[in-house]
C-alpha positions in Angstrom: 49.6 -7.0 -40.4 48.1 -4.5 -42.9 44.3 -4.3 -43.0 42.3 -5.2 -46.1 41.5 -2.4 -48.4 38.0 -1.1 -47.4 35.3 -1.7 -50.0 34.6 2.0 -50.5 38.3 2.6 -51.3 38.5 -0.3 -53.7 35.5 1.2 -55.5 37.1 4.6 -55.7 40.4 3.2 -57.0 38.6 1.1 -59.5 36.8 4.1 -60.8 40.1 5.9 -61.4 41.7 2.8 -63.0 38.8 2.4 -65.5 39.3 6.0 -66.7 43.0 5.3 -67.3 43.2 1.8 -68.6 41.6 -0.8 -70.8 40.1 -4.0 -69.5 43.1 -5.9 -70.7 45.4 -3.4 -69.0 43.5 -3.7 -65.7 43.6 -7.5 -65.8 47.4 -7.5 -66.6 48.3 -5.0 -63.9 46.3 -6.6 -61.1 47.3 -10.2 -62.0 51.0 -9.3 -62.5 51.0 -7.6 -59.1 49.1 -10.5 -57.6 51.6 -13.1 -58.9 54.5 -11.1 -57.6 53.0 -10.8 -54.1 51.3 -14.2 -53.8 47.8 -12.7 -53.9 44.9 -14.8 -55.2 43.2 -12.6 -57.8 39.5 -13.1 -58.6 39.6 -12.5 -62.3 42.5 -13.4 -64.7 40.2 -13.1 -67.7 37.4 -10.7 -68.6 34.1 -12.2 -67.3 31.0 -11.9 -69.4 28.5 -9.1 -68.5 31.0 -7.3 -66.2 32.5 -3.9 -66.9 36.2 -3.0 -66.3 35.4 -1.0 -63.2 33.7 -3.9 -61.5 36.6 -6.2 -62.5 39.1 -3.8 -61.1 37.1 -3.5 -57.8 36.8 -7.2 -57.4 40.5 -7.8 -58.0 41.6 -4.9 -55.8 39.4 -6.3 -53.0 42.0 -9.0 -52.5 44.7 -6.5 -51.7 45.7 -5.1 -48.3 46.0 -1.4 -47.8 49.8 -1.5 -48.0 49.6 -3.7 -51.1 47.3 -1.2 -52.8 49.8 1.6 -52.0 52.6 -0.4 -53.5 50.4 -1.3 -56.5 49.6 2.4 -57.2 53.2 3.4 -56.5 54.4 1.0 -59.2 51.8 2.4 -61.6 52.8 6.0 -60.9 56.5 5.2 -61.3 55.7 3.6 -64.7 54.2 6.8 -66.0 51.4 4.9 -67.7 47.7 5.7 -67.8 45.7 8.3 -69.7 45.8 10.8 -66.8 49.1 10.1 -64.8 48.5 13.1 -62.6 45.1 11.6 -61.5 46.8 8.4 -60.5 49.5 10.3 -58.6 46.8 12.4 -56.7 45.0 9.2 -55.8 48.2 7.6 -54.4 48.8 10.7 -52.3 45.2 10.7 -51.0 45.5 7.1 -49.9 48.8 7.6 -48.2 47.3 10.6 -46.3 44.3 8.4 -45.3 46.4 5.5 -44.3 49.8 6.9 -43.2 50.7 4.0 -41.0 50.4 1.7 -44.0 52.5 3.7 -46.4 55.9 2.8 -44.9 55.8 1.1 -41.5 59.5 1.6 -41.0 59.2 5.4 -41.2 56.0 5.8 -39.0 58.0 5.7 -35.8 60.3 8.5 -37.0 57.2 10.6 -37.9 55.8 10.1 -34.5 59.1 10.9 -32.8 59.4 14.1 -34.7 55.8 15.1 -33.9 56.3 14.6 -30.2 59.9 15.9 -29.9 59.5 19.0 -32.2 55.9 19.9 -31.6 56.9 23.4 -30.3 58.9 24.2 -33.4 56.4 25.6 -36.0 56.2 23.8 -39.3 58.9 21.1 -38.4 56.5 18.1 -37.8 54.5 19.0 -41.0 57.6 19.3 -43.2 59.0 16.0 -41.8 55.7 14.2 -42.5 55.8 15.4 -46.1 59.4 14.2 -46.4 58.4 10.7 -45.3 55.3 10.7 -47.4 57.3 11.7 -50.4 59.8 8.9 -49.6 56.9 6.4 -49.4 55.7 7.6 -52.8 59.3 7.5 -54.2 59.3 11.2 -54.9 62.9 11.4 -53.7 63.8 15.0 -54.6 60.7 16.3 -52.9 61.5 14.1 -49.9 65.0 15.7 -49.5 63.5 19.1 -50.1 61.1 18.7 -47.2 63.7 17.2 -45.0 65.9 20.2 -45.6 62.9 22.5 -44.9 62.3 20.7 -41.6 65.9 21.4 -40.5 65.8 25.0 -41.7 62.6 25.7 -39.8 64.1 24.1 -36.7 67.2 26.3 -36.8 65.1 29.4 -37.4 63.1 28.6 -34.2 66.3 27.7 -32.2 68.1 30.9 -33.2 65.0 33.1 -33.4 65.8 34.5 -36.8 64.6 34.0 -40.4 67.9 33.0 -42.0 68.3 30.3 -44.6 70.2 27.1 -43.7 73.3 28.3 -45.5 73.4 31.5 -43.4 72.9 29.7 -40.1 76.4 28.2 -39.9 77.9 31.0 -37.9 75.1 30.6 -35.3 75.6 26.8 -35.3 79.3 27.2 -34.8 78.8 29.6 -31.9 76.2 27.3 -30.4 78.7 24.4 -30.3 81.7 26.5 -29.2 82.2 24.5 -26.0 82.5 21.3 -27.9 85.8 20.0 -29.2 86.9 21.5 -32.5 86.8 18.1 -34.3 83.2 17.6 -33.2 82.1 21.1 -34.4 83.8 20.4 -37.7 81.9 17.1 -38.0 78.5 18.8 -37.6 79.5 21.7 -39.9 80.9 19.4 -42.6 77.7 17.3 -42.6 75.6 20.4 -43.1 77.9 21.8 -45.8 77.8 18.4 -47.6 74.0 18.4 -47.3 73.8 21.8 -48.9 76.2 20.9 -51.8 74.4 17.7 -52.5 71.1 19.4 -52.7 72.3 22.5 -54.7 74.4 20.5 -57.1 72.5 17.2 -57.4 68.9 17.7 -56.5 68.1 21.2 -57.9 66.8 19.9 -61.2 66.7 16.1 -61.5 67.7 13.3 -59.2 70.9 11.5 -60.3 70.3 7.9 -61.5 72.6 6.4 -59.0 70.9 8.0 -56.0 68.0 5.7 -54.9 65.9 5.0 -51.9 68.7 3.8 -49.7 70.7 7.0 -50.2 67.6 9.2 -49.6 66.9 7.3 -46.4 70.5 7.9 -45.3 70.2 11.6 -46.0 67.0 11.9 -44.0 68.5 9.8 -41.1 71.5 12.2 -41.0 69.1 15.2 -41.0 67.2 13.7 -38.1 70.4 13.0 -36.1 71.6 16.6 -36.4 68.2 18.0 -35.4 67.9 15.6 -32.5 71.3 16.5 -31.2 70.8 20.2 -31.5 67.4 20.0 -29.9 68.8 18.1 -26.9 71.6 20.6 -26.5 69.1 23.4 -26.4 67.8 22.1 -23.1 71.3 21.8 -21.4 
């Protein structure tokens, strides 16, 4: 179960909220989220002799860490607030502080990558960023970092500095002993990955590509890297 948001963090978040929203906004945001997630909120109306920062802090104190992350994610996605970039930076800071709370489903994958690919420079760090971006719903950045992790992995395996597109001859040679159909499966996955990123992700994410599709792309990326890494020890 997710831990309760520490008091110091509730205070810090409240300070940012009061710089971005009115008292009415803060009450509406915290109470709407509380109603959706069955959280008992302390204040549904503005109390006398209490400023909006204290109200925000008291209401946030009822949230768990994972709920705070989801609360801020919803706010960042809405694009509201006087300083949206400040809210986005705050969300990123909290995810970095509490990575296990950001997306519990992905934490195991991050740990697997860290352990399995520790000898490949930059790969664990790029994969962590991919998962962090996924948790923050920055889907294009998530795919970009997933691709970077795979590109860095192949550079280490083949001891060169080629881009992913230019590694295909090396990958084909590496898999030469495997059946043609299997080689074509791996190569077609990588080619499709390139086309998808170059044609669909280069500028803006298509509306019909959401979290499920991004998670599928990252899972496929991991499977390719995992297979190639195991083959490197044969």
